C-alpha positions in Angstrom: -19.6 11.4 -14.0 -18.1 11.5 -10.5 -17.7 15.3 -10.1 -13.9 15.1 -9.7 -10.9 16.5 -11.6 -7.9 14.3 -12.4 -4.5 16.0 -13.0 -1.0 14.8 -13.7 2.1 16.1 -15.4 3.9 14.6 -18.4 7.4 16.0 -18.9 9.2 15.2 -22.2 12.8 16.0 -23.0 12.7 17.6 -26.4 16.3 18.7 -26.3 19.6 17.0 -27.4 21.1 16.6 -23.9 20.0 14.6 -20.9 18.3 16.6 -18.1 17.5 15.7 -14.5 14.2 16.3 -12.8 14.5 17.0 -9.1 11.0 18.2 -8.3 7.7 17.7 -10.1 4.3 18.0 -8.5 1.3 16.1 -9.9 -1.0 19.1 -9.3 -1.3 22.4 -7.4 -4.8 23.0 -6.2 -5.8 26.7 -5.7 -8.6 27.7 -3.4 -10.6 30.9 -3.6 -8.5 33.8 -2.4 -9.2 36.0 0.5 -10.3 33.4 3.0 -9.0 31.6 6.1 -9.0 27.9 5.7 -8.9 24.8 7.9 -7.0 21.7 6.9 -8.2 18.2 7.7 -5.8 15.3 7.3 -5.1 11.8 8.5 -2.2 11.0 10.8 -1.1 8.2 13.2 1.4 5.4 13.6 1.6 1.6 13.5 -1.4 0.2 15.5 -3.1 3.6 15.5 -3.5 4.7 11.9 -5.8 7.2 10.1 -6.7 9.5 12.9 -8.3 12.8 11.8 -6.7 16.1 12.6 -8.0 19.6 11.9 -6.0 22.8 12.1 -6.2 26.3 10.8 -3.8 27.2 8.0 -1.8 30.4 8.6 0.9 32.2 6.6 3.6 29.8 5.7 3.8 26.2 4.5 2.4 23.1 6.2 4.1 19.9 4.9 2.9 16.3 5.2 5.0 13.6 3.6 6.3 10.1 3.5 10.0 9.3 3.1 9.5 5.6 4.0 9.3 4.0 0.5 5.6 3.3 1.1 2.6 5.5 1.7 3.3 5.3 5.5 1.3 4.9 8.8 2.1 8.5 9.8 0.3 10.5 7.1 -2.0 9.8 4.1 -1.8 11.6 0.7 -5.3 13.0 1.2 -6.6 16.5 2.3 -9.8 18.3 2.9 -10.0 22.0 3.3 -12.9 24.1 4.6 -13.5 27.6 6.0 -13.7 26.2 9.6 -17.5 25.6 9.7 -18.1 22.6 7.6 -19.4 19.4 9.3 -20.4 15.9 8.1 -23.6 17.1 6.4 -23.1 20.7 5.3 -20.6 23.4 4.3 -18.1 23.9 1.5 -15.2 21.4 1.4 -12.4 21.2 -1.1 -10.6 17.8 -1.1 -8.0 15.8 -3.0 -5.8 12.6 -3.0 -2.7 11.3 -4.7 -2.8 7.9 -6.3 0.7 6.8 -5.4 2.1 4.1 -3.1 5.6 5.5 -2.4 7.3 8.6 -1.1 4.9 11.6 -1.5 4.6 15.2 -0.3 1.7 17.5 0.4 2.4 21.3 0.8 -0.4 23.5 2.0 0.7 27.1 1.6 -0.9 30.4 2.7 0.8 33.4 1.2 0.9 36.9 2.6 -1.5 38.0 -0.1 -4.3 35.8 1.2 -4.0 33.0 -1.4 -4.0 29.4 -0.4 -2.9 26.4 -2.4 -2.2 22.7 -1.9 0.5 21.0 -3.9 0.6 17.2 -4.1 3.0 14.8 -5.7 6.1 12.6 -5.5 8.3 13.7 -2.6 11.3 15.8 -3.9 13.4 14.6 -0.9 16.3 12.6 -2.3 14.4 12.3 -5.6 15.9 12.6 -9.1 14.9 11.3 -12.6 17.4 11.4 -15.4 15.5 12.1 -18.6 17.3 11.2 -21.8 16.5 13.0 -25.1 13.0 11.9 -26.4 12.0 10.3 -23.1 8.9 11.2 -21.0 8.3 11.1 -17.3 4.7 11.0 -16.1 3.7 11.7 -12.5 1.0 9.8 -10.7 -2.5 11.3 -10.8 -4.1 13.6 -8.3 -7.8 13.6 -8.0 -9.7 16.5 -6.4 -13.2 17.9 -6.0 -15.6 20.2 -4.2 -18.6 19.6 -2.0 -21.3 21.8 -0.7 -22.6 18.9 1.4 -19.7 18.9 3.9 -17.2 16.1 4.6 -19.9 13.5 3.9 -20.4 14.8 0.4 -16.7 14.8 -0.2 -16.3 11.2 1.0 -19.2 10.0 -1.1 -17.7 11.4 -4.2 -14.4 9.6 -3.5 -16.2 6.4 -2.5 -18.3 6.2 -5.7 -15.2 7.0 -7.8 -13.1 4.4 -6.1 -15.8 1.7 -6.5 -16.6 2.6 -10.1 -13.2 3.5 -11.6 -10.3 2.5 -9.3 -11.1 -0.9 -7.8 -10.5 -4.0 -10.0 -13.8 -5.6 -8.8 -15.8 -2.4 -8.2 -18.6 -2.9 -5.8 -17.9 -6.5 -4.9 -18.8 -7.5 -1.3 -15.9 -9.3 0.3 -16.1 -12.5 2.3 -16.2 -13.0 6.0 -12.5 -13.7 6.8 -10.6 -15.7 9.3 -6.8 -15.3 9.7 -4.6 -17.8 11.6 -2.1 -15.2 12.9 -3.6 -14.3 16.3 -4.3 -17.9 17.1 -1.0 -19.6 16.2 1.6 -17.1 15.2 4.4 -19.1 13.5 3.4 -22.4 15.0 1.4 -23.7 12.0 1.1 -27.1 10.5 -1.4 -29.1 8.6 -3.2 -30.7 11.5 -3.5 -27.5 13.7 -4.8 -25.4 10.7 -7.4 -28.1 9.8 -8.6 -27.9 13.4 -8.9 -24.2 13.2 -10.6 -24.4 9.9 -13.3 -26.6 11.3 -13.9 -24.1 14.1 -14.0 -21.3 11.6 -16.5 -23.0 9.4 -18.8 -23.5 12.3 -18.8 -19.7 12.9 -19.9 -19.0 9.3 -16.5 -17.9 8.1 -16.3 -17.9 4.2 -12.6 -17.4 3.7 -9.8 -19.2 5.7 -6.4 -17.5 5.5 -3.1 -19.1 6.5 -0.8 -16.3 7.7 3.0 -16.2 8.4 4.9 -19.4 9.2 3.9 -21.7 6.3 7.0 -21.5 4.1 10.5 -23.0 4.0 12.5 -22.6 7.2 10.0 -20.2 8.8 9.8 -21.0 12.5 10.2 -17.4 13.7 10.9 -14.0 12.1 14.7 -14.7 11.8 14.6 -16.9 8.7 12.8 -18.0 5.6 11.6 -14.8 3.9 12.3 -15.2 0.2 11.9 -19.0 0.1 8.3 -19.1 -0.9 7.5 -22.8 -1.0 5.7 -24.9 1.7 7.9 -25.9 4.7 8.9 -29.6 4.4 8.6 -30.2 8.1 5.2 -28.5 8.8 3.6 -29.5 5.5 5.3 -32.7 4.3 2.4 -33.3 1.8 2.5 -29.6 0.7 -0.5 -27.3 1.1 -2.9 -29.3 -1.1 -4.4 -31.4 1.8 -5.1 -28.3 3.9 -6.6 -26.5 1.0 -8.8 -29.4 0.1 -10.1 -29.7 3.6 -10.8 -26.0 3.8 -12.7 -26.2 0.5 -14.7 -29.3 1.7 -15.8 -27.2 4.7 -17.3 -24.7 2.3 -14.7 -22.0 2.6 -12.2 -20.5 0.2 -8.5 -20.6 1.0 -6.1 -17.7 1.3 -2.4 -17.2 2.0 -0.1 -14.6 3.5 3.0 -13.5 1.6 5.6 -10.8 2.0 7.3 -10.6 -1.5 9.3 -7.5 -1.0 11.3 -8.9 1.9 14.2 -11.3 2.5 15.8 -12.7 5.6 19.6 -13.0 5.5 19.0 -16.5 6.7 17.4 -17.7 3.5 18.3 -19.6 0.3 17.4 -16.5 -1.7 19.8 -14.1 0.2 22.6 -16.6 0.2 22.3 -16.8 -3.6 21.7 -13.1 -4.3 23.0 -10.8 -1.5 23.2 -8.0 -4.0 19.5 -8.0 -4.6 18.7 -6.0 -1.5 18.6 -2.2 -1.0 22.0 -1.3 0.3 25.0 1.0 0.1 28.4 -0.8 -0.4 30.0 1.4 2.3 27.4 0.9 5.0 26.2 -1.9 7.2 22.8 -3.4 6.2 20.4 -2.5 8.9 17.8 -5.2 9.6 14.2 -4.5 10.7 12.3 -7.4 12.0 15.4 -9.4 11.0 14.8 -8.7 7.4 16.1 -6.6 4.5 14.2 -5.1 1.5 14.5 -6.6 -1.9 15.2 -4.0 -4.6 11.9 -4.2 -6.6 13.4 -1.6 -9.0 15.5 -4.4 -10.5 14.0 -6.3 -13.4 15.7 -9.6 -12.3 14.2 -9.3 -8.8 10.7 -8.6 -10.3 11.0 -11.6 -12.7 12.1 -13.9 -9.9 9.2 -13.0 -7.6 6.7 -13.2 -10.5 8.0 -16.7 -11.3 7.8 -18.0 -7.7 4.3 -16.8 -7.0 2.9 -17.6 -10.5 4.0 -21.2 -9.9 2.4 -21.2 -6.4 -0.9 -19.8 -7.6 -1.0 -22.0 -10.7 -0.5 -25.2 -8.6 -2.9 -24.5 -5.7 -6.5 -23.5 -5.4 -5.7 -20.2 -3.7 -8.5 -17.6 -3.8 -7.0 -14.8 -1.7 -3.6 -13.3 -1.1 -2.6 -11.1 1.8 0.4 -9.1 0.5 2.3 -7.7 3.5 5.3 -5.3 3.9 6.6 -5.1 7.5 9.4 -2.6 7.5 10.5 0.8 6.2 13.7 1.6 4.3 16.9 2.4 6.1 19.8 2.3 3.5 18.1 3.3 0.2 21.1 2.4 -2.0 21.3 0.9 -5.5 25.0 0.5 -6.4 24.5 -0.5 -10.0 21.5 1.6 -10.8 20.9 2.0 -14.5 20.4 5.8 -14.1 20.5 8.2 -11.2 20.5 6.1 -8.0 17.8 8.5 -6.6 15.4 7.1 -9.2 15.1 4.2 -6.7 12.1 5.8 -4.9 10.0 5.7 -8.1 11.4 2.6 -9.8 10.7 0.6 -6.6 7.0 1.5 -6.7 6.8 0.9 -10.4 8.3 -2.6 -9.8 5.8 -3.4 -7.1 3.0 -2.3 -9.5 4.5 -4.5 -12.2 4.9 -7.6 -10.1 1.4 -7.3 -8.5 -0.2 -6.4 -11.8 1.3 -9.3 -13.7 0.2 -11.8 -11.0 -3.2 -10.3 -10.9 -3.5 -10.5 -14.7 -2.4 -14.1 -14.7 -4.7 -15.1 -11.8 -7.8 -13.0 -12.1 -9.8 -15.2 -9.7 -7.6 -14.1 -6.8 -8.7 -11.4 -4.3 -5.8 -9.3 -3.1 -5.3 -7.5 0.2 -2.8 -4.7 0.7 -1.2 -4.8 4.2 2.0 -3.0 5.2 2.3 -3.6 8.9 -1.4 -2.8 8.9 -2.2 0.5 7.2 1.2 1.5 5.9 0.1 1.3 2.2 -3.4 2.7 1.9 -3.8 4.8 -1.2 -5.6 4.9 -4.6 -2.5 3.7 -6.4 -2.5 0.3 -4.7 -6.3 0.0 -5.0 -5.9 -0.4 -8.8 -4.3 -3.8 -7.9 -5.7 -4.6 -4.4 -9.3 -5.3 -3.6 -9.0 -4.4 0.1 -6.7 -2.6 2.6 -5.8 -3.8 6.0 -6.3 -0.6 7.9 -4.4 -1.6 11.0 -2.7 -4.5 12.8 -4.7 -3.3 15.8 -8.0 -5.3 15.9 -9.3 -3.9 19.2 -12.9 -3.0 18.4 -13.1 0.2 20.4 -9.8 1.6 19.0 -10.9 0.5 15.6 -13.8 3.0 15.6 -11.6 6.2 15.6 -9.3 4.7 12.9 -12.3 3.7 10.8 -13.7 7.3 11.0 -10.5 8.6 9.3 -10.3 5.7 6.8 -13.9 6.2 5.7 -13.2 9.8 4.8 -11.3 8.4 1.8 -12.1 4.8 1.2 -15.4 3.0 0.7 -16.3 0.3 3.3 -15.9 -2.6 0.9 -12.2 -1.9 0.8 -11.9 -2.0 4.6 -10.5 -5.3 5.7 -11.1 -6.6 9.2 -10.7 -10.2 10.4 -12.3 -12.7 12.8 
């Protein structure tokens, strides 16, 4: 129906002994032989994501990848290949994506026999999966297609597919959105946010979102992550009076969270210092004064599900901005149930489980994927999230070049931008 091919690999251990998988692609896409091809991909960095790059493929291997635990700001698991003459409206284009939100790898290879192929899948760097007898490992899906209508035809195929098949709410139009961060940073309380809500309502805003700074002990970025209940000093009556006022003004209420992170200065870390990614023999490197919770652990997943299930059950919250503001440094799991290198996959599976469980229990909530902006933009997360924050950079002129790259893959109803 969408003129795409979906491919994945399912590997089952039919033997009597355990075996270890160290590399397994989701798909290898072969192009017609005997031609010279041009690769189009998206690259960038924090505050400057999704920039298009085009380059000829020569003999050898061109590798794009993420080793950052998330999809990354630097590259995206998407490719488009043409013979160097395609444009937006015409020409042959072969294209594909990987529906995965963790470490990934793309290998575009030209052999000395004029054959070209693009391999796509979970990154084999530091990866292993111990497969016991009778067990099965399934890779994430890769979707690919072909267009005679240039890059525009390729993107329209992806857009329709994402709207009709991937997105939880399909073709829903998202609300005009205000976010408190740029106005107040961490300096939030009930009265200041009500004042901003009144201004926002006057502008025609439909969704008012309270960003960082609302939870226990959170006055700056050195403390509080992990303690997801309203700060007693800033919100002595809880969040209910603010939410009620926002609703009275005709707007829905949303909230910022960063479930995968913890500050060492928090009740959670003091109770469970073993819950973070770490190696016993190395110092724990902080980024933005925070460490990464090991979402591969079932106890961590259950704890986070319990906290946010209670928060969403007891408040009229219509929108959640799920953020993730640092990359991995010490990817250790001292008491891993299998090979410790399974972390890279089990972590992502844990994020999917937590997010999916909360979404199932609270189907009225709209979800935004943010990872320092556009660090987690992929078809895997769009099975759970309704929107993606393309960048923390909201400069309107710089936004245009990022939006050009973003729109090659994603439909516009997934692009989040704020007032």
